[in-house]
Every structure is written in C-alpha cells, then in structure tokens.
N, C-alpha and C positions, 0 to 999 in steps of 0.2 A: 329309316327316313331317306327319302330320295333327295340328293343334293343337286342343285341346278346352278350353273354358272351365271353370275350377273352380267348382263350384256349392256355395255355402255352406249348411250345415245350420242356421245360426242363424235363429231365428224373430224377426223384427223387427216391432214395432208402430209405426205412424206415425199420430199423431192429426193432424187437419186435412189429411188426405191429398188432399182435393179442392181445397185452396187453392193459391195461387201457388207457395209454397216446397214444399209437399207433393207436387204433381204432378211438379215437376222432380226432387225428391229420390228419389221412388219409381222413376222411370225410370232414374236414374243408379245406384241400388242394384241394379236388375236388370242393368244393363250390367256391373256389377262382380261378378256371379255370385250375388247374393242373391235366391233364388227364393221364399223363404217370407216374404212380406210381408203383414201384416194391416193393411189400410187402414181407419182409423176416420174417419168423417165425421158430418155432422149426422143422417144416416139410421140410424146405428148405435144399437142399443138399449143400455140400461144393462146388461142381462145379457150381451150380446155383448161389450161393453167389458170387463166383469169377467172373462169367460172369456179374452179376449185378454191381459189383464194378468197373469193367473195363470200363463200358459205362455210369456210373452215372455222372450227372451234379451237384448233391448235395446229401449229405447223412445225414439223421437224424438217429443217432445211439442211439436207445432207449433200445435195448436188454440188459438184465443183469439178475443177480441172487441175490435175497435177502432172499429167504427162501429155502436153499438147503437141500437135503437129507443128505449130508455129507459136511464137511467144505471145502473139496477140490474143490467143485463146485464154491465157491466164486472166486478162482483163475481162473478156467476154463471159467466161464461164464462172468466174468468182465474183468480181466486183460488180459488173454490169447486171448479171442475173439477180444478185441480191438486191441491188438498187431497184430493179424492176419489181421484185416481189414486195419490197417495202412500200414502193409507190402505190401499188394496187391495194395493199392493206390500208394505207392512209386514206385512199379514196372510199373504201368501204365504211370507214368510221366505226368499226366494230371492236377496236382495241384487241385484236386477235393475238394471243401469246405466240411468240416466235423463238424457236431454238435454232442456233446457228452452229454448224460444224466448221470450226476453224482449225488452225494448226499452230504448233509451236514455231513454225517457220514465219509466223506473223511478226516475230521479234527480229527476223533477219532482213538484211538489205539485199533481197533478191526479188525477181519478178513475181514468183509464186507467193512469197511472203508478203510483198507489198499489195498484191491483189487480195489476199486474205485480210490484211489489215484494213483495206478500204471497205471490204464487206462488213467487217466488225463495226467500223465507224457508222456505216449506214444503219445497222441494226440498233446501235446505241442511240443514234439520233431519232429513230422511229420510236423507241421506248420513251425517251425524254419528252418528245414533242406530243405524243398521243397518250402517254400514261399506260401503254400496253406492256404487259410483262415480257421480258426478253432474257434469254439465257445463252451465253456464249461459252463454247468449250474449245480450248486450244489443245486438240488431241496430240499426244506423242505417237509413238509407234503402236498401232492397234493390230492385234493378231487374233486369229481364231479360224474356225471352219469357214470355207467358201471364199477366203481371200485369195486373189489371183496371184500365182507365182510369177516372178520376173516382171513385176509391175511396180508396186510401191511398198511392199513389205518384205524385208529380208527374211523374216521368220517364215513366211509362205514359201519363198524361194528355197530356203534351207530344207524345209520339210519335204517339198516336192522332190528336190534333188536327192536327198538322203534316202527317201523311200524308194526312189527309182535308180539308185546306184550311180548318180551323176555327181561328179566332183563339185565341191563348193569352193569359192575363193574368199579368203579372209585377209584383208590387207593389214588390219590392226586388231588382233584378238582381244586386247585390253581396252578397246574403245568402249566408253560407257554408253549405255542405252537405257531408256525408260520405256517400259512396255505396259500396255493396258489391254486386258482381255475383253473380247467382244461381249461375253455374257455380262460382265460387270458394267460395261458401257451401256448396254441395253437396259439393264435394271435401273441404272442411274437416270437415263432419259425417260423411261416410263414413270419414274417417280415424280417427274415434273408435272404430270397430269393431275397430281393432287395439289390442292391449294396450299400455299404457305411458303413456297420457295421464293426467295428474294431475287429480284432482277439483278443482272450483272454477270460477271465472269465466274465460271464454276469449273470444277475438275472431277475426273472420275477416280475413285479409289476402290481397291488398292492400285497403286502405280508401282510396278516392280522395277527397281534399279538393279541392273546387272551389266554384263559385258557381252559383246558379240561372241567372244570365244566361249564363254560359259554357256550361252544358248546352244552353240554348236556341240559342245561336249555333252549336254543333256540329250539333245536329239540323237546323237550317235549312240549314247548309252541305251536309248529306247530301241534302236535298231538291233544293237548287240544282244538285248535281253532275250530275243527269240532263240539265240544259240546258248547263252549261259543260263537262261531261265531266271536270272536275277533281275527283279524289277526295281526301279527307283521308287522313292516315296511319292507316288503319284496321286495321293489322296487329298492333298491340300496345297494351297499356294501356287507359286509359279510352276512347279513341277506338274501339278494337276492340270493346269491350263495348257501348258506346252504339250503334255502327253495327249490330251484330247485333240489339240490342233494337229499334232503329228499323225494321229490315226485317221483324221479326216481326209488325208491325202492318199489313202490307200485306194487302189482300184478293187473292185469286187473279188478279183482273183487273189488278192493279197489278204483277204479277211481271215484266212485260216492258215495254220502251219502245223507241221508234224512234231511230235515229241518222241524222244528216245525211250524205248520200252525194253526191259530186261526180263527174260523168261527162263525158267528151268522146269524141272519135274513138278515143282510145287504149284506154279502158276506164273503170273506176271507181276512186275513192279514198275511203276512209272512215276517220275517226278514231274509235277506240272508247273509249279511256281515257287520261286525263292525270293526272300526279301532280306535286306541287310539287317533290319531291326525287328522283324516279327516272324522269323522262322520260315518254314517252307511247307508246301502242300503236295501230297502225293496220293497215290492209291495203289492197291494191290489186290490180287485175286488168289484164291486157294481152291484146289480141287477137293471133292468130298473126302473126308478123313485126313486131310493134310493139316499139319501143325506148323505154324510160322512163329518166329520170335525165339524164345529161349535165351533171353539175355536180360541184363539190367543196366541202368545208367546211374551215375553219381549226381549229375545235375540236369541233364537233358530230360524233358518231359514231352509227352505226346498225347494227342486226343484221337480216338478212333470212332468212326461212325460207320456202322454196317448199313450199306445201301442195297445189298442183295444177299439173301440167304440167312443162315443161322450160324452163330459163332459162340464157342465156349472160351471165355477169358479166364486164365489161371494166373494167380499171383503167389509169390512166396518171398517172405522177408529174408534177405540173405544172411542176417545175423541171428534173429530169433527163431527162424524156421516157421513162423506163422504162415498159414495158407488161406487163400480165399479164391472162390470161383463165382462167376456170374455168366449167365446165358443171355445173349442179345439177339433179337430177330429184326429183320429189316422192316417189319410192319410197325415198329416203334422207333421214333427218332431219338435214340438214347446214346449219349456220348460216354465212352469208357476212357478214363484218363489214367495214364501210367504215373507211378510215384517213384521218385528216386530212392534207390535202396531196395526196391522190390523187383525181383525177377518176374518176367511175364511172358506168356505165349498165347497164341490164338489158334483154335482148332475149328475147322469146318465140320460141324456136326449135322449138316443137312445133306440132302440128296443132290443138290444142284451146286453150281459154282458159287463161291463166296466172294463178294466184292466189298472192299472196305476203303473208305476215305481216311486219310491220315494227315494230321497236322503235327509238326514238330516245332518246338520253340526256337530252334536254331538250324542253320544250314549244316548239312552233313559235311564233316571235315574228315577226309580219309586219313589224314595225319594225326588227328586227335578225335576219334569218333565217339568217345565216351560211351562205348557199347561193349559189354563184357559177357561172354557166353556163360550161361548158368542154367542147366537143364532142371526143370521142375520134377 
C-alpha cells in the first residue's frame, strides 16, 4: 500500500520565521503536512504583513525584541507590533486563532518584561472582545539546534564555546534554571492546530529544572566522551536533548574522530563506545586460522556478531567439561552469546579476514577484569 501524507489546506502565518523557534517550527509544520505557510520576518513589508493577516487561518506570533540597540525597541518590537497584529485581525472579523510567544520575564519589572506583558494584554483583549481562540506561552530558557550563541541562550553559548575550546564563565553554578527543548515546544505549538485547546495561558512540558553548573558538567562530559569513549545516558530526558543540542554546534570538520586500535599477530581490537549502565561496544578481527579468546567469566557476558567471514565458536563448561561448537557465517545475522562458567574461543575458519562486533554487559576493568584463561 502506498502511503501519502495528508496536506493541510490551512494557511498558517509565522512571525519571526527566521528566528531560532521560527525555523524549527516551520520545518516541523511542513513535516506535519502544512504546506501553506507564510513566513514573516524583518524583510516583510507592512503591506505584506497586512495581506497575510487578512487571510490567515492560524497565526504563530513569535517575533519580538530582546536584545535591542536602544530601549525603545522593546516597546516597538513587542508591545506595538502585537497591538498592530491584533488590530488588523479585529478588522478582518474572522476570529483568527492567535498564539503569542511571551516570556517568564513578563512577571518582572523591567522594560523587556513590561513590553511582553503589554503584548499579552493585547492578545487577551482580542480574544475576549472577538471570541477568537488565543494561546499565550511564557517561555523559560528554550534550547536546541540553530539557537544563536552569545545572544539569548546560555545553553547555546556553552555548547558553542565548549565545542570550540573557548572558556565559559559561570558566576553561580548552583543558580536554578528551567529549560524547555525546542522539539517539545514545536510539538506543543503544532498541537494547537487541532480543535479543543482552551484559550488562555499554556506551558510547554516537559520543563527541566536544573542548575547552570549541572548543564556545564553535562556538556563537558559530552566533550570528554570522545577520549574516554564513555557516553552519558543520552537516550532520554534532559541528557538526550542537551546532547543533541551540543552536537548541532559541530562544524563539518568535527563530525568524525579517531578511535584507539590495538593490533598484534592475531588481528586488531578496537573499543568504540562505553556506557555506565549498559556495557560497551567493540570489534575485532582475526586472520585466517587464528583463534581468539580462550577464557571464561564468572559474571560478565558478551554478544558476538560476525559481520565478515566465517567463525567457529567453541565452548566448554569449566566444571562438568561439557563441550559445544557452532559455526557462524556473515551471511546470517546470528548472535552468539557467552555464558558465565563456560570457557569460549573463536577461530577464523575462512580464507579471508574475520571481523566480529562485540558487546559486553560491563565496561572492561583492568583491575577486576572477570576474565580467566582456560584453553579448550
């Protein structure tokens, strides 16, 4: 069956479309089948903006000013722009749904916060007076790919600096911070396009509560992992989001790195990746006729996958003397697993080099290797 993506006929206007959130949102909107997106940015004329507002079916108002050249831009870029948009929507009489990107600073007594608060009030008034749906988000620290360093995200600055060996400055490492990941934010906003969300103030979840120092520690651990080969638990939660963000600041020349390889008359051995909780990944080669292994473990266990060549696996129970053999070729994706208390070795029985992928359930510890020689 051929699957086709549903294309939405909804016309969506995104202000601040060239910004950090705007770029990510527009791409995800397209991925979700929304093809009619009007991107509003600094180069959009007033007439173009008015035309877009008059025919919009939904508006994501992300544009704003937080790093002005002079303080007057706070009022112009936040409060006044929002008031203008609201005014044009009221003229259209279409009750167009409006989402506003505000800030937790709206609760603060500063020029930026006050301008954001004024924008919020304009949106609330628009919703109350016209009955149009409205959604206000006071975003905390938002982080993710394409956020500009040395601008408005300390995470972006930390990532850029650590990747490029530039020192970072932390005045208070225990300073609390709430973080929202860009993917979670975009998924939340796209969900507004479905009917049923009540008007009012909303928040993006999950929101990660951490400290500036903890973020720095994690980012430095990501950098260190290329030398230690030990990775953090980057498959879920804040660690997953931060690691993805950290990688996004690599230049193409930094996409790859070398691994230490150990070679002898038998072949090579190379460790690729280690984890604190799920073992490590390695691979090794063996020349024709070469046998590797010849040992047993009490607790450690391993999984072997032959990716090139033919291998004979031999096992022997160290107490009963029971023996077992199995042959595996690379034309079959078959895993051979070692069992505690059974000695094992692997022989290349082919004419070409043998290449085997190896996973062990724990990181190799030279001081306590749990590996004991026992020739079969």
